N, C-alpha and C positions, 0 to 999 in steps of 0.2 A: 189808645196808647201805642206809640210807635216804638218797637223794640228792635234794636240792632245787635246782631250777634258778632262778636269778635272773630277774626280769622287770622291765625290759627288760635285754637283754644283747646283745653283739655289734654288728654293723654299725649305724652311724648313717646318717642321710640324706646327709651330706656324703661319707662313704666310699662308699656305694652309687653316688652320682652320679659320683665320681671313677673308680671301677672301670668303671662303665658307659661313661664317655667313652672310656677306652682300648679296651674291647672293641668299641665301635661304630666307633672310628677304624680298628681293625684290619680290621673287616669292610668298611668303606667304601673305605679307601685301600690295604688290603693291607699285609702286613708288609714291612720293619720299620717300626714306629712308635717314635720316640725320646721317652723320658720323662726329664725333668730331676729327679734324685733319685728315691727310692722314691715311687711314687704314693700309697701309705699305708704306715704302719709295721707291716707284717706280712710275715714271711718267706715264708709259704706263698702269700699272694696275689701277692707279687712274683715268686716262682719260677713260679707258674702262668702269669702273664702273659708272663714271659720265654720260656717254652716255646712260647707261642702267637705270638711274634714281636715283643714289646715289648723295646726295648733301653734299659736304664737307664744314664744318664750323670751324671757329677758336674758337668760344665761344658758350656756350649753349643758350645765349640770342638771338642767331640768329635762333634758332629752333622754329617753330610754336608750339603753345599749343597742347599737346597731340600727337605730331608726334613721330614715332618710331625713336629711337636714338641709335647709335652704338658707343661704345668706341673703339679706335684703338688698334692694337696689342701691342703698346708700353706701354699701361696702363695709368691711370690718377691719379691725387692726390685725397686724401679723400675729399677735399673741392669741387671738381668737382662732385664726387658722391653725396655729400650732396646737391649741387645746383640742380642736376637733380631731386632729391627727392622733393625739395622745389618747383620746377617748374612743378611737376607732370608728368615728361616725362617717358614714358615706355622705359627702357634701355635694350639693349642686350650688354653684355660685351665681347668684342673680345680680351681682354688682353691675351697675350701668357701665358700659364700655367707656363712656366719657369720664366717669369717676375713676375707673381703672387707669385711664390715661394720665390723670392727675397724679395718681399713686406712682406711676412709672416715671413721670417727670420729677417728682420729689426724690425718688431713689437715685435718679441720674444726677441730680444736683448734689445729693448727699455723697455720691461716689467721688465727686470733685472736691470733697471736704468743705462744702459750704454749709452754713447755717441757713435754715429755711424760714421765710416769713409766709404764713398761711393767712390769706384774707378770707374771713368767714365768720360765722356766728357761733359763739361759745355754746357748747352743749348739744349742738346739732349732730345727729348720728353720722352724717357724712364727714363732718369735721373731726369727730373722735376717731373714725376709721382712718382718715387720711393721716392724722398725727401718728397713729399707731402703725402706719405702713412705712414711715420714713425713718431710717436709722441715723438720725442726726438731731441736733437741737432744733426744735420748731417753735417759732414765736407766733402766737395768734394775734392778729390785729383785726379790729372790727370797725374802727373809725379813723379818720385822718388824724385826730388827736392822739391816737395810740402810737402813731409812727414817731412822734416827738419823744416818747418815753422809752423807745426800744433800747435795750442794753445788749449789744452784740459783742462777740469776742474780736471779730475782725471785719471792719466795714467794707473791706475789699473782697470778702469771701461770703457773699450773700446771694440768695436767689429767692424768688417768690412764686407761689402757686395760689390758686383761688378755688373756693367752694364753687361747684358747678351751678348751683341754684342762684348765683349772683350773675348779673349781666355786665356787659362792658360798661354801661352807664353807672351801675352800682359801684364798680371798682375803680373807675377812671381816676377819681380824686385821690384815692388811697395810693394807687400806683404812681401817680404824679408826685405825691408827697414822698414816697419811698425813693423815687429816682432823684428827687431834689436833695434829699438828705444823704443818700448812698448812690452816687453817680455810676458806680460800676456794678450795681445790682443786676442780676440776670433774671429773666422771666419768660414765660411762654408767649407765643404770638397771640394777639387778641382773638384770632380765629379759633383758638382752642377752647374758648369759653363756650359753654353750652348754647347751642343754636336755639333750643326750645325756649330757654329763659329769655333770651334776647327777642325772639319773635313774639312771644306772648306779651312782653312789656311794650313792644312797639305797637301791638294791636290795641293795648289800653290807651296809648297816646292818641291813636287814631280815633278810638271811641270817644275820648274826652272832648274832642273838637265837635262832636256831633250830638251828644246827649247831655242830660241834666243830672242823671244818677247812673252809677255803675254798680252792678251786682257781680261779685266774684264768687263763683261756686268753688268751694274747697274747704278743707278741714283746718281747724285752728292750729294744728301742729305742722302744717305745711308751710315751709319757708317761702316757697315761690308764690303761693296763694296770698299769703300775708303781704308780700312785696307788691303784688298787683293792686291790692286794695290801697296800700300806702301811696303808690304811684298815682292812682286816680285822685286821691285827696291832694297830693302835691300839685296836680294839674288843675286844681280848683273845681273838681267834680265830686260831689258827695258820693262816697263809695262804701259798700257794705260787703263783708265776708259772710257767706251763709253756707251751711252744710248741704241744705236742700230747700225745697219749697216751704217747709215748715218754718223756716227762719224769716219769711217775708212779713213785713209789717205795713199795714195800710197807710200809716202816716208818712211813710217814706215817699209816697207818690201823690200826696196832696198838691194839686196845681201843677203836676208834672205830666208831660205828654211824650217825652223822649227818654227812653231807658236803654242802657247798654248792658249786655250780659257777656261775661267771659268765664273761663274756668281755669284753675290751676292745672299744672302738668300731671297731677295724680288724680284728677277728678274725671269720672266717666261721663260720656255724652248723655247718657240716660238721665243724669241729674239735671243737666241743662234743660232737657226737654220737660222734665217735671217742674222746673222753675217757670218755664213758659206757661205750662198749664196752671200753675199757682197764680201767675199774674192775671190770668183771665178771670179770676174771682173779683178783680177790681174794675173790670170793664173789657170792652172789645180790644183785642191785641192784633196789631199788624206787625209781622216779623220780616225783617230785612237782614241781609248779610253784607258786612263790610268786605271790601277787597283786602287781601292780605297775602303774606308770603306762603306759597304752597310748600308743604312738607312731605317728602317721600323717603325719609330716612328709615332704614330697617336694619336691625342688628341681628347678627347670627346667634342662634340658640346654642347653648352648651351641648356637647355630645350626649350627655346623659339622657336628654329628652328630645333631641333633634329628630329621632326616629318615630316620635309619637304623632299620629295624624291630628 
């Protein structure tokens, strides 16, 4: 079996920073460290940090008085930040800087008295946090069809922002529909959309031209991992989302000699290597690496843990 690894794949800079924050907080302050929601959307990462002393909670009222509290990479609403202050919780904010940039853009448009259109997935933690960070009316759209039903107060006072785990290609049709219906709508430059999402989707496009089956390593609640699988299918390549090597099924590879492997932005590389080991149970495996966009982005740590080695 010829296995081609996508490049880039796996952890992005925002995920690396978020996990690093929790690990450094555990080292500096000692366990337990409380994290509001999953730090990133990966079951293995969350379980590993839980075993090391991180406690994941849904709401801040579950956090003991004075306990170190971390906000996840997806960001939180302003009311959550205010609640932490009212409870006197010492907070370390692990919000991805690219998500924070979307928050800032939304607030800037709101200061211009514009209503905001947010392109994203309903119920996603990042979307809920972004809506809660913008002091203006926010309309959530998920599809081109949603644009036609938008009911806005002033068609000339609109702006849009996007969920970071969507790519330029994911949002292009919706943005075009918005610009057609609302010609004066404002929005960020496409270069503001998450580099990691775009790069990983391009890598799947490259894989789909070379292989018969694509395996996406990532958790079911990971938006970007699900999108990678969907994209592979759209390109005519059978694609499967798996948490780890235990998800492999022998029938997927009957008559197949070219397999592609990638990973969502919150999936660690060790899981990819475990999947390669899992594939070896079906026969000899030859591993190759596709060319791809090199990533050297690094985000600064917050001051609370920047001094931890």
